[in-house]
Backbone as CSV, one residue per row, in Angstrom:
resi,resn,N_x,N_y,N_z,CA_x,CA_y,CA_z,C_x,C_y,C_z
1,MET,-119.664,-111.252,-53.697,-120.029,-110.349,-52.621,-119.067,-109.168,-52.627
2,GLN,-119.583,-108.005,-52.289,-118.770,-106.792,-52.201,-118.999,-106.154,-50.842
3,ILE,-117.953,-105.628,-50.249,-118.076,-104.894,-48.987,-117.851,-103.421,-49.269
4,VAL,-118.796,-102.594,-48.819,-118.694,-101.144,-48.929,-118.745,-100.581,-47.515
5,VAL,-117.762,-99.794,-47.149,-117.730,-99.139,-45.849,-118.128,-97.687,-46.092
6,THR,-119.199,-97.232,-45.423,-119.694,-95.872,-45.616,-119.252,-94.998,-44.461
7,LEU,-118.713,-93.846,-44.793,-118.216,-92.897,-43.804,-118.977,-91.586,-43.970
8,ASP,-119.730,-91.206,-42.952,-120.418,-89.913,-42.973,-119.387,-88.802,-42.843
9,CYS,-119.575,-87.738,-43.603,-118.650,-86.615,-43.494,-119.331,-85.324,-43.944
10,VAL,-118.824,-84.225,-43.457,-119.352,-82.909,-43.790,-118.784,-82.437,-45.128
11,ASN,-117.501,-82.709,-45.377,-116.844,-82.254,-46.594,-116.284,-83.458,-47.342
12,THR,-117.065,-83.991,-48.294,-116.641,-85.200,-48.997,-115.357,-84.982,-49.802
13,GLU,-115.176,-83.820,-50.398,-113.969,-83.567,-51.191,-112.720,-83.567,-50.317
14,ALA,-112.776,-82.893,-49.177,-111.617,-82.862,-48.280,-111.330,-84.253,-47.723
15,GLN,-112.378,-84.984,-47.372,-112.194,-86.336,-46.856,-111.635,-87.256,-47.942
16,ALA,-112.087,-87.080,-49.172,-111.569,-87.893,-50.277,-110.073,-87.646,-50.443
17,ALA,-109.659,-86.394,-50.392,-108.232,-86.066,-50.521,-107.430,-86.747,-49.410
18,PHE,-107.927,-86.665,-48.170,-107.227,-87.297,-47.049,-107.136,-88.804,-47.241
19,TRP,-108.282,-89.451,-47.472,-108.305,-90.908,-47.542,-107.554,-91.448,-48.758
20,LEU,-107.591,-90.755,-49.889,-106.804,-91.205,-51.040,-105.316,-91.184,-50.717
21,ALA,-104.858,-90.141,-50.039,-103.448,-90.061,-49.645,-103.125,-91.086,-48.562
22,ALA,-104.024,-91.238,-47.593,-103.789,-92.182,-46.502,-103.726,-93.615,-47.013
23,LEU,-104.588,-93.941,-47.964,-104.670,-95.309,-48.482,-103.826,-95.518,-49.737
24,ALA,-102.961,-94.568,-50.057,-102.153,-94.642,-51.283,-101.436,-95.983,-51.460
25,PRO,-100.904,-96.583,-50.393,-100.234,-97.871,-50.597,-101.177,-98.959,-51.152
26,LEU,-102.488,-98.759,-51.011,-103.460,-99.752,-51.470,-104.033,-99.427,-52.841
27,ASP,-103.539,-98.381,-53.476,-103.936,-97.989,-54.827,-105.429,-97.642,-54.939
28,TYR,-105.942,-96.901,-53.971,-107.326,-96.418,-54.053,-107.409,-95.274,-55.050
29,ARG,-108.564,-95.111,-55.679,-108.826,-94.017,-56.617,-110.293,-93.617,-56.498
30,ARG,-110.607,-92.458,-57.053,-111.994,-91.985,-57.048,-112.826,-92.868,-57.954
31,GLY,-114.046,-93.162,-57.515,-114.978,-93.940,-58.318,-116.229,-93.120,-58.555
32,PHE,-117.374,-93.704,-58.267,-118.655,-93.031,-58.457,-118.713,-91.738,-57.660
33,HIS,-119.241,-90.672,-58.294,-119.442,-89.414,-57.588,-120.777,-88.845,-58.034
34,GLY,-121.753,-88.945,-57.149,-123.066,-88.364,-57.356,-123.571,-87.924,-55.998
35,PRO,-123.590,-86.615,-55.761,-123.965,-86.134,-54.437,-125.239,-86.816,-53.940
36,PRO,-125.231,-87.214,-52.677,-124.280,-86.885,-51.606,-123.145,-87.891,-51.456
37,TYR,-122.872,-88.713,-52.472,-121.879,-89.780,-52.342,-120.643,-89.532,-53.203
38,LEU,-119.518,-90.039,-52.709,-118.266,-90.044,-53.448,-117.562,-91.324,-53.034
39,SER,-117.305,-92.211,-53.983,-116.698,-93.490,-53.620,-115.212,-93.508,-53.922
40,LEU,-114.496,-94.244,-53.102,-113.076,-94.497,-53.286,-112.931,-96.000,-53.448
41,VAL,-112.346,-96.423,-54.547,-112.277,-97.845,-54.863,-110.836,-98.273,-55.074
42,ALA,-110.601,-99.554,-54.856,-109.288,-100.158,-55.055,-109.494,-101.509,-55.722
43,PRO,-108.417,-102.101,-56.212,-108.559,-103.432,-56.805,-109.150,-104.418,-55.797
44,ALA,-109.974,-105.338,-56.295,-110.570,-106.374,-55.438,-109.449,-107.154,-54.767
45,PRO,-109.623,-107.610,-53.573,-110.843,-107.656,-52.774,-110.981,-106.501,-51.788
46,ALA,-110.250,-105.421,-51.976,-110.339,-104.285,-51.047,-111.763,-103.721,-51.044
47,PRO,-112.272,-103.362,-49.865,-113.615,-102.787,-49.814,-113.645,-101.373,-50.391
48,THR,-114.796,-100.974,-50.876,-115.020,-99.601,-51.328,-115.241,-98.729,-50.106
49,LEU,-114.680,-97.540,-50.101,-114.940,-96.555,-49.057,-115.882,-95.523,-49.664
50,LEU,-117.099,-95.487,-49.168,-118.113,-94.572,-49.686,-118.247,-93.396,-48.730
51,LEU,-117.919,-92.209,-49.215,-118.055,-91.000,-48.417,-119.449,-90.442,-48.659
52,GLN,-120.180,-90.231,-47.589,-121.556,-89.747,-47.679,-121.663,-88.403,-46.982
53,HIS,-122.050,-87.372,-47.736,-122.203,-86.045,-47.147,-123.393,-86.044,-46.195
54,VAL,-123.152,-85.542,-44.987,-124.207,-85.324,-43.992,-124.016,-83.913,-43.439
55,PRO,-125.078,-83.281,-42.969,-124.943,-81.903,-42.498,-124.333,-81.771,-41.103
56,GLU,-124.403,-82.819,-40.292,-123.952,-82.703,-38.907,-122.544,-83.242,-38.723
57,LEU,-121.829,-82.663,-37.754,-120.502,-83.140,-37.382,-120.625,-84.455,-36.626
58,ARG,-119.540,-85.219,-36.626,-119.509,-86.472,-35.871,-119.723,-86.180,-34.392
59,GLN,-120.521,-87.017,-33.758,-120.782,-86.868,-32.327,-120.590,-88.212,-31.653
60,GLY,-119.867,-88.220,-30.536,-119.668,-89.461,-29.794,-118.626,-90.363,-30.435
61,LYS,-118.491,-91.538,-29.855,-117.504,-92.519,-30.297,-118.035,-93.301,-31.492
62,ASN,-117.136,-93.600,-32.433,-117.507,-94.452,-33.559,-117.971,-95.811,-33.036
63,ARG,-119.016,-96.355,-33.631,-119.442,-97.710,-33.293,-118.747,-98.729,-34.193
64,MET,-118.231,-98.275,-35.306,-117.466,-99.115,-36.218,-116.286,-98.279,-36.693
65,HIS,-115.143,-98.933,-36.891,-113.979,-98.199,-37.376,-113.121,-99.093,-38.251
66,LEU,-112.224,-98.473,-38.990,-111.283,-99.208,-39.829,-110.046,-99.555,-39.018
67,ASP,-109.496,-100.742,-39.253,-108.189,-101.147,-38.739,-107.307,-101.314,-39.962
68,LEU,-106.231,-100.552,-40.038,-105.378,-100.546,-41.219,-103.988,-101.073,-40.890
69,ASP,-103.592,-102.132,-41.587,-102.248,-102.691,-41.470,-101.504,-102.287,-42.735
70,PHE,-100.566,-101.354,-42.608,-99.802,-100.868,-43.748,-98.560,-101.715,-44.023
71,GLY,-98.414,-102.825,-43.298,-97.294,-103.714,-43.552,-95.977,-103.241,-42.994
72,THR,-96.033,-102.408,-41.979,-94.805,-101.918,-41.353,-94.891,-102.097,-39.839
73,ALA,-93.775,-102.437,-39.249,-93.720,-102.541,-37.794,-93.554,-101.183,-37.142
74,ASP,-93.158,-100.187,-37.927,-92.916,-98.854,-37.398,-94.220,-98.049,-37.402
75,LEU,-95.077,-98.334,-36.437,-96.377,-97.673,-36.362,-96.235,-96.167,-36.194
76,ALA,-95.267,-95.735,-35.410,-95.091,-94.297,-35.167,-94.807,-93.545,-36.471
77,SER,-93.986,-94.124,-37.334,-93.697,-93.465,-38.617,-94.948,-93.393,-39.490
78,GLU,-95.737,-94.451,-39.484,-96.959,-94.453,-40.286,-97.938,-93.416,-39.748
79,VAL,-98.062,-93.327,-38.431,-98.952,-92.328,-37.832,-98.444,-90.927,-38.140
80,SER,-97.137,-90.716,-38.115,-96.573,-89.408,-38.470,-96.930,-89.040,-39.909
81,ARG,-96.865,-90.011,-40.821,-97.251,-89.759,-42.212,-98.714,-89.334,-42.282
82,LEU,-99.575,-90.017,-41.545,-101.000,-89.685,-41.542,-101.251,-88.318,-40.914
83,GLU,-100.483,-87.971,-39.887,-100.620,-86.643,-39.270,-100.251,-85.543,-40.267
84,ARG,-99.247,-85.772,-41.092,-98.889,-84.782,-42.115,-100.021,-84.598,-43.124
85,LEU,-100.873,-85.597,-43.258,-102.027,-85.523,-44.162,-103.244,-84.880,-43.501
86,GLY,-103.186,-84.679,-42.168,-104.294,-84.044,-41.467,-104.933,-84.876,-40.379
87,ALA,-104.434,-86.079,-40.143,-104.966,-86.935,-39.078,-104.461,-86.459,-37.725
88,GLY,-105.071,-86.958,-36.676,-104.627,-86.671,-35.315,-104.457,-87.959,-34.538
89,GLN,-103.361,-88.090,-33.816,-103.117,-89.278,-32.995,-103.933,-89.166,-31.719
90,LEU,-104.690,-90.225,-31.386,-105.552,-90.217,-30.205,-105.031,-91.077,-29.065
91,SER,-104.076,-91.965,-29.335,-103.553,-92.824,-28.270,-102.072,-93.056,-28.479
92,GLU,-101.439,-93.511,-27.438,-100.089,-94.032,-27.557,-100.213,-95.435,-28.128
93,GLU,-99.086,-96.091,-28.384,-99.152,-97.461,-28.873,-99.758,-98.370,-27.813
94,LEU,-100.693,-99.196,-28.233,-101.365,-100.158,-27.366,-101.060,-101.555,-27.875
95,SER,-101.226,-102.573,-27.010,-101.012,-103.948,-27.459,-101.893,-104.902,-26.672
96,GLU,-102.274,-105.970,-27.359,-103.093,-107.007,-26.733,-103.061,-108.235,-27.634
97,HIS,-102.829,-109.399,-27.047,-102.822,-110.667,-27.781,-101.863,-110.650,-28.975
98,GLY,-100.768,-109.918,-28.855,-99.784,-109.851,-29.916,-100.044,-108.762,-30.954
99,PHE,-101.228,-108.167,-30.935,-101.526,-107.049,-31.829,-100.964,-105.774,-31.212
100,ARG,-100.444,-104.875,-32.055,-100.003,-103.549,-31.623,-100.770,-102.546,-32.470
101,TRP,-101.237,-101.448,-31.854,-101.975,-100.445,-32.623,-101.916,-99.081,-31.971
102,ILE,-102.216,-98.072,-32.804,-102.345,-96.685,-32.358,-103.670,-96.180,-32.911
103,VAL,-104.454,-95.538,-32.057,-105.738,-94.976,-32.476,-105.493,-93.588,-33.057
104,VAL,-106.088,-93.345,-34.220,-105.901,-92.113,-34.976,-107.281,-91.620,-35.388
105,ALA,-107.401,-90.333,-35.723,-108.657,-89.781,-36.243,-108.376,-89.052,-37.545
106,ASP,-109.306,-89.192,-38.503,-109.173,-88.453,-39.759,-109.483,-86.979,-39.502
107,PRO,-109.377,-86.111,-40.500,-109.586,-84.680,-40.261,-110.964,-84.296,-39.707
108,GLU,-111.972,-85.158,-39.875,-113.294,-84.863,-39.310,-113.555,-85.615,-38.009
109,GLY,-112.519,-86.268,-37.470,-112.626,-86.914,-36.169,-113.050,-88.368,-36.192
110,ASN,-113.216,-88.971,-37.370,-113.567,-90.388,-37.445,-112.364,-91.224,-37.044
111,GLU,-112.556,-92.077,-36.052,-111.459,-92.862,-35.505,-111.145,-94.079,-36.364
112,PHE,-109.854,-94.411,-36.416,-109.410,-95.656,-37.034,-108.113,-96.062,-36.352
113,CYS,-107.705,-97.300,-36.567,-106.488,-97.801,-35.938,-105.468,-98.178,-36.991
114,VAL,-104.224,-97.846,-36.729,-103.092,-98.312,-37.515,-102.497,-99.435,-36.686
115,PHE,-102.442,-100.650,-37.265,-102.047,-101.790,-36.443,-101.018,-102.674,-37.124
116,ASN,-100.422,-103.524,-36.292,-99.491,-104.547,-36.718,-99.962,-105.837,-36.069
117,PRO,-100.223,-106.887,-36.874,-100.747,-108.135,-36.319,-99.673,-108.974,-35.620
118,PRO,-100.128,-109.929,-34.799,-99.162,-110.812,-34.148,-98.492,-111.713,-35.184
119,ASN,-97.338,-112.221,-34.821,-96.588,-113.143,-35.685,-96.304,-112.529,-37.047
120,SER,-96.220,-111.218,-37.096,-95.922,-110.529,-38.344,-94.436,-110.635,-38.641
121,THR,-94.106,-110.596,-39.903,-92.682,-110.551,-40.271,-92.132,-109.160,-40.051
122,ASN,-93.022,-108.211,-39.702,-92.626,-106.811,-39.459,-92.308,-106.614,-37.976
123,ILE,-91.292,-107.253,-37.484,-90.920,-107.169,-36.070,-90.231,-105.842,-35.811
124,PRO,-90.676,-105.114,-34.753,-90.025,-103.829,-34.457,-88.583,-104.046,-34.054
125,GLU,-87.772,-103.076,-34.362,-86.343,-103.171,-34.036,-86.056,-102.600,-32.678
């Protein structure tokens, strides 16, 4: 079985640049490219991120989003790195049931969360 996450976007090339840099710790690279699609792939079992060109801008709240654990307890530093790539921070740090996360948006406004799971060895200092 393979999981492919499709992200609608207006500018697939710009989004590919952002997501490749954002996901660099996971060794993502460009895969299939045939308009209107551009795929970003990583070694299994990581899901493929398929960028799909659409003419309209994102409207409303995402019904599905990515939760990314970069393996660090320092969520603020990770969000700062993503902001330097073009992301925008949408929330302060939140927590529930031992999970900690910050809501972020990619350059086209697609929301995702940078999180740290409970009982992680990445305990904040």
